[in-house]
C-alpha positions as CSV (number, residue, x, y, z in Angstrom):
1,X,42.6,6.3,1.6
2,X,39.1,5.7,0.1
3,X,38.9,5.7,-3.9
4,X,35.4,6.8,-5.6
5,X,34.8,3.1,-6.4
6,X,34.8,2.2,-2.6
7,X,31.7,1.9,-0.7
8,X,31.8,3.2,2.6
9,X,31.7,1.1,5.6
10,X,28.3,1.8,7.4
11,X,28.9,2.3,11.0
12,X,29.9,-0.9,13.1
13,X,26.7,-1.3,14.1
14,X,25.2,-4.6,13.6
15,X,21.3,-5.4,13.2
16,X,19.2,-7.7,11.4
17,X,20.1,-5.7,8.1
18,X,23.7,-6.3,8.0
19,X,24.0,-9.5,6.4
20,X,21.8,-8.1,3.5
21,X,23.7,-4.8,3.5
22,X,27.3,-6.7,3.1
23,X,25.8,-9.0,0.6
24,X,24.7,-6.2,-1.7
25,X,28.6,-4.5,-1.0
26,X,30.3,-7.6,-1.9
27,X,28.2,-8.0,-5.1
28,X,28.7,-4.6,-6.0
29,X,32.1,-4.7,-5.9
30,X,33.0,-8.3,-7.6
31,X,30.7,-6.7,-10.7
32,X,32.1,-3.3,-10.7
33,X,35.8,-3.2,-8.9
34,X,37.2,-6.3,-8.1
35,X,40.3,-5.9,-10.5
36,X,42.6,-3.1,-11.1
37,X,44.6,-2.2,-14.5
38,X,48.4,-3.0,-13.7
39,X,50.0,-0.1,-13.3
40,X,46.7,2.2,-13.3
41,X,44.3,2.8,-10.5
42,X,41.6,1.7,-12.6
43,X,38.9,-0.7,-11.5
44,X,37.0,-3.3,-13.1
45,X,34.7,-6.0,-12.4
46,X,33.0,-9.2,-13.7
47,X,30.2,-6.7,-15.2
48,X,33.0,-5.2,-17.5
49,X,34.1,-8.6,-18.4
50,X,31.2,-10.4,-19.0
51,X,29.9,-7.5,-21.0
52,X,32.7,-8.2,-23.5
53,X,30.5,-11.0,-25.0
54,X,28.9,-10.0,-28.0
55,X,24.9,-9.2,-27.8
56,X,24.1,-11.0,-24.5
57,X,26.8,-10.4,-22.2
58,X,25.2,-7.0,-21.1
59,X,21.8,-8.8,-20.5
60,X,23.7,-11.4,-18.6
61,X,24.8,-8.8,-16.4
62,X,21.3,-7.4,-15.6
63,X,20.7,-11.0,-13.6
64,X,23.1,-10.2,-10.7
65,X,22.0,-6.3,-10.7
66,X,18.3,-7.3,-10.0
67,X,19.2,-9.3,-7.1
68,X,20.9,-6.2,-5.8
69,X,17.4,-4.5,-6.5
70,X,16.0,-7.4,-4.8
71,X,17.6,-7.1,-1.6
72,X,17.2,-3.5,-1.5
73,X,13.6,-4.1,-1.9
74,X,13.8,-6.6,1.1
75,X,15.3,-3.9,2.8
76,X,12.3,-1.4,2.1
77,X,14.9,1.4,1.0
78,X,11.9,3.1,-0.3
79,X,10.6,4.1,-4.0
80,X,13.0,7.2,-4.3
81,X,15.9,4.8,-4.0
82,X,14.8,1.8,-5.7
83,X,13.8,4.0,-9.0
84,X,17.3,5.4,-8.8
85,X,18.6,2.0,-8.6
86,X,16.3,1.0,-11.3
87,X,17.5,4.2,-13.6
88,X,21.3,3.1,-12.7
89,X,21.0,-0.5,-13.9
90,X,19.0,0.9,-17.3
91,X,21.7,3.2,-18.0
92,X,24.4,0.5,-17.3
93,X,22.6,-1.5,-20.0
94,X,22.1,0.9,-22.5
95,X,25.8,2.0,-22.1
96,X,26.9,-1.4,-22.6
97,X,25.0,-2.0,-25.5
98,X,27.2,0.1,-27.5
99,X,29.8,-2.1,-29.1
100,X,33.3,-1.3,-28.2
101,X,32.6,2.2,-26.9
102,X,30.1,0.8,-24.7
103,X,32.8,-2.0,-22.8
104,X,35.0,0.9,-22.2
105,X,32.4,3.2,-21.0
106,X,31.0,0.3,-18.7
107,X,34.4,0.7,-16.8
108,X,33.8,4.0,-16.0
109,X,30.3,3.5,-15.1
110,X,29.8,1.7,-12.0
111,X,26.0,1.2,-11.4
112,X,26.8,-1.6,-8.9
113,X,28.9,0.5,-6.4
114,X,26.2,3.3,-7.2
115,X,23.3,1.3,-5.9
116,X,25.4,-0.1,-3.0
117,X,25.8,3.4,-2.0
118,X,22.3,4.2,-2.2
119,X,21.4,1.5,0.0
120,X,24.0,2.4,2.5
121,X,23.1,6.1,2.5
122,X,19.2,4.9,3.2
123,X,19.9,2.3,5.5
124,X,22.2,5.0,7.6
125,X,19.2,7.1,6.9
126,X,16.9,4.6,8.3
127,X,18.7,3.7,11.3
128,X,19.4,7.3,12.8
129,X,15.1,7.3,12.4
130,X,15.1,4.4,14.7
């Protein structure tokens, strides 16, 4: 059964976009839901761990998020999707900047998984149009 953190698999359709989409999904999973707190269903990733570093942690995690945006631009997902992705990154950065509480909220707000889902949906629609 899929949890809300899981990125839905695209159809088993292979094309020139598939490797990029897979990179986006893998990086999103590493950043937001790679690990599980034992005895719970709470998932977290490197974004939350690096975000624990005072001051610089959340700014450092913006770098891989920018790579996700770069890949989305290369996939030509559209301005609406890119704007939504950028808003998710900004919210994640602002939430993480709040000392202590921000670190807890960072575990709950999974901007990278949300962005991977946005890309996957945009590409699904793009494939239908073809």
